[in-house]
N, C-alpha and C positions, 0 to 999 in steps of 0.2 A: 411747701415753704410759706412763711408768713407773707401776706399781701401788704403789710404796713408800708413798705418802701414805695409801692406803686400808688398808694392813696394818701401820701403825705403832701401837704400843700407846697407850692413853689412860688416865690416872689422874686422879682428882679425889676428894679426901677418902678415904673408905673404898672407893670404886669403882675397880676396876682391870680394864680391858678389853684383850683381846688384839689387837683391831683397831678400826677406825672404823666398821664396819658395824653398824647398828641394824635389827632387825626392827621395822617399823612396826606400830602397833596397827591391827588390822582386825577389825571386828565379824563374828563367826561364828555366834552363836546356836545352839550345840550343847550347852547346859548346861540340861537339863530342870529346871524349878522353881528355876533360879538356881544349881544345884550343878554345877561342872565335873566331868566324868567322867574315867575313865582314858584314854579316847580323846583328850580335850582335852590331858591331860598328855603323851601320846605325840606329839601334833601339835607341841608346843613342843620336846620332847626331840629330835625329828628335825632341828631347825634349830639346836640349841644347840652342836654341835661346832665350827662355823666362824664363826657370827655372834658379834660382840663383845658385843652387848646385845640381848636380846629385850624388847620392850615388849608386854605382853599386850593382847588385845582389851579394849575398855572393860568395866570391872566396876563395878557400881553400889553406891553407899553406902546406908546404912540409913535410907531415907526411904520412906514408903508409896507415893509415886508417882515414884520416881527412875528408873523404866524403863517403856517401853511394850511390852515383849516378855518373855513368861515364860521364854524360853530364853536371855536375856542373863544372864551369870553375875553373882552377887552377890559382894561382898567383905565379907560379914558373915554371922553364923550358923554353927553348928557344921558342917553338911554342906558348905557352900560353902568354908569355910576349910580343912576337911580335904582337899577336892579341890585347892585351891591349894597346900596343904602338900605333897602328892604331886608337883604340877607343879614346884615350885621344887626339891624334892629330886632329881627326875629330871633337870632342867636342869643342876644342879650336878654330878651324876654324869657327865653328858656333857661337862663342861668349860665350861659356859656361865654367863652372868650374866643376871639377869632383873629387870624392874620390873613390878608391876601398874599398869595405868592406871585410876585411880579417877575415877568419873564420876557425874554426875546429869544426866539429859536435860533437865530443865526442862519448859516447856510445849511439847509436841510433838503432832503428829497421832496419832490412834489407830493401832495396828498393823493391817496389812491383814487379820490373822486375826480381828479383832474383839475380841481380848482387851483387858481394861482393868484397870488397877491398882486397889487397894483404896480409893484416895482420888483426888480430882481432881488433874490435873497442876498444878504450881506453878511460878511464875516471878516475876521482879521486879514485873511489872504484870499478869500473867495473860494476856499476849498471845502468840499463836503466830506471828503476822505483824504488821507495823505496822497498827494500827487493827483487828485481828481477834482478838477474845477466844477463848481456848482452854483456860483453866484459872483457877486462883485466884492473886491477888496475894499474895505471901508476907508474913506478919506479921513483926514483929521477933523474935518467939518462934520462928517457923519458920526464920528466917535463923540464929538462934543454934543451933538444933538441927541445922541442916544443916552449919554450920561444925564442930560437935562430931562429926558423923557422918564428915566428911572426915578429921578428926584421928584418930578411932577406926580408920578403915580403914588409914590410914598406919601407925599403931602396930601393927596386926595384921600388916601387911606386914613390918615390921622383926622382929617376934617370930617369924614363920614362916621368916625367913632370906632374904627377898628382898634384893637388893643395892642397890636404890634404889626410888623411887616416882615415878610420873608423875601429875600432876593434869591432867584433861581440861578445858581452858579454851577450846576452839576450836569451830568449825563450827556455831555457832548453838545450842549446848546451854546449860545453865544459867548457868555463869560468863560465857559469851559473851553471853548475853541481858542480863546486867547491864552489860557493856561497851557494848552497842549502844543508841544513843539511840532507835532505832526501836522497841525492845521494853522499854526501861527509862524509864518515866514517873514514877518515884518522886520525892517531894518531901522525903524524909528523907535521912539521911546516906549511904544506899546508892544514891541517885540523884544527879542534878545535870546541869548544862549541859556540863561538860567530861568528857572520857574519863578523866582522872585521878580525878575525883570518882566516876565510875561504876565505878571499879576497886576501891573500898574493900572490897566483898564478897570479891573474890579475894584482896586483900591480907590480910584477916582470916583467910581459909582457910590461906594460906601461913604466917602467924604461928602459927596453932594447930597446924599440922602440925610446924613447927619445934620448938615447945615439947614436942610429943609424942615426936619421934624423936631429938632432940638435935642437936648441931652437926655431927657427923661423917657423918651419913647424908644422902646427896645428895637434893635435891628437884628434879624436872624439871617444867616447866610447858609444856604444849602450847597454842599460840595460833595463830590465823589471822585474817587480815583478812576473807576471804570467808566467807560463811555458806551453808549448804545451802539456806536460804530465799531467798537473793539472792546470786549469785556476784559482783555488782558492788559490794558494800559494801566500803568502805575506812574502817576505824575511825580510823587515823592517816593523815592526808593529807600529812604532811611529817615530816622527821626530828625536828623539835622536838615535834610531837605524839606521835611514837612514843617519844621520850625521856620525856615526861611520863607516858606509859602504863607503860613498862617499868621505869623506875628505881625507883618505889615497890615494885614486885613484887620486883625484885632486892634492895632493901634489906630487904624483909620476910623473905627467906630462899631465894629461888629460886637454884639453883646452875647450872642448864642450861635454856636456852630452846629448845623444840622448835617450829620455825617452819614451819607448814604452808602450802604453796602448791599450787595445782593443777599448776603446771609450775615446777620449781625454778629453771630458767634465766632466768626473766623478772625484769627489774629491778624493784625495789620502788618507786623514785621516779625521776622524770624527771631526767636529768642525771648519773646514776651507774649503773654496771653492777651494783652490789651487789644481791643478792636480799634477801628478808626476813631470813633467818638472818645474812647479812652485815651488815645494818644493826643487828640486835639485838646482835650481838657488838661492833660498833663503838661503840654507844651505851652499853652496860652493862659492857663488858669481862668478860663472862661467856661460857663456852663455849656453842655453839649446835649444834643438829641441823638440817640441811636435809632437806626431804622434798617430794616432788611429782613423780610420774611418772618415777622413777629407773629406768633400765634397760629401759623399754618405750616403744613408739612412741605409744600413746594415753594420754590423761590419765584419772585414775582415776574421776572422776564418770561420764564416758561409759562406762567399762568396766563399772561396777556397773549401768549401765542396758542392758547387753548388747553393747557394742562390744568386739570382740576386739582384742588388742594383740600386737605381735611384739617380740622383743628388739631393743634399740637400743644404739648405742655409748655409752660412758660417758666419752669423752675430755674433754668439757666439764666434767663432774663432777670428774674427776681434776685438771684444770687449776685449778679454783676451790679444791679441797681443798688442793692443793700450795701455793697462794697464801695459805692460811690464812684465806680468807673465812669459813669455818665450820669446825667441829671434827669433826663426826660426820655420817653420811649414813644416813637411814632409807630402807629399801627395803621396799615393800609387796607389790604383786601379783606381782612377779618371784620373791619368796621364797615366796609362797603357792603359786604354780604349780610351783615347783622348789626343794625343800629343799636341793638341792646347788648353788644359784646361786653362792654365795660360792666354793665349791671350784672350780667350772668357770671363774669369772672369774679366780681366782688362777692356775690352770693354763693359761690361754689357750685353753680349750676352748669358745670362744664359739659355734661351730657346733652345739654340743650343748645350748644354752640353749633352754628351752621357751617356746612362745607361752602367753599367758593368754587364757582364755575364761571367760565367765560361768558355765559349767557347773562350773568348778572351785570355785565357792562352795558347791556342793551337798554337798561331802564335806570331811572333815578330813584329807586327804592331807598 
C-alpha cells in the first residue's frame, strides 16, 4: 500500500509534525536518582531525524511517592530539568519534536530491587488491586497538591521548549486508578458510581494544565481500557459510556487522545471495526493516536515478559490511517530496537528491519 498517509504532515495549534509517526513512551529506567543523563538525551536524538513526534518515557511529577523506581526520570528539580533541557535541545537540533509524558504511578507494587519512596504509595482508595490495600487513600489536600504538581510539570515542559505535553492516564496508574471502579471507592466528588464521576480528578488535572500552558500549547492524554493489573477491564462498555468519559476531558482541554490497546487492529466494540482511537475520534472530533503492537508480530506486554518479536507488515495500519480512522501512529518496540525504523519503512527496506528481544531493554541504543 501507499505510504503517503504515514508521511503526510500534521499540524495542531503550535504543534507541527513532518509525518504521522510518534515514538511511543517506553519506560527505560536509565536516569539515576531521577536525573536523565547525556545518554538519555542521545537515545532520543538518534530517533528525532525521521520520527514526527517523540513522546518521552514516563517522567514523574513532584510527589513523594509518585514512583517506585529510583531510576525513573523526574520532571521536577534542577538536575532533572537540566537533563530534559539538553534532551529537547538535542532533539530540536536533529529536526524533531518532543513531548514529555508526565506521570504519577499511584498505588503500585514495590520495585523488585526493594527500593521504596520516602512516603507510602497513594491512590484514590489506597488499593493496589480490587480489595487489596497497598498504600494510602489520598486526602483532598493530597489531590489538590497532585493536580498542582501536574500543572507545574507541564509549565516546566513549555518553558524548556518542548513542543507539547502528554499526561499518562492509562495502564492502571494514578489517573486510571481514579477511573477504575475496582480501585476507586471514594464517596466524595472524586469518586462515584459512573465513569464520568470518577473522571473528575483527571478533568481537574487537564484544566490546571491548560491554565498553566495557555490555549496554543497542545495537551495529549494517554488512556487505556486495559490495566496492567487486569487485561480484561473495560471502563467504557459502549460508545455512550465512552462518550460520557471522553467528552468532559475534551471540553477540559485535551487536544489529542492517545488510545492504548495491546493490539491496535482489534475493534473496540462489537458491531463496528473501529478501534479505540477510531471511536475516540468519532465521539470527540479530536485527533487521536493509535498504538499497540505496531510493526511487530508479538504484543508488547508479552515482549516485556521475554517474548521476542519479528517485523510484521503495516498494510492494515496504512489502510486505517488512509481512511482517517485515527490521525497519528505510535510505534514502540520497533523504534526501540531500530532507530532507523522510519527511514527503512519509507525506503521500502523492510528486509533490513530488526527483530525485538528483551535484551534490548538493557541498553539505551
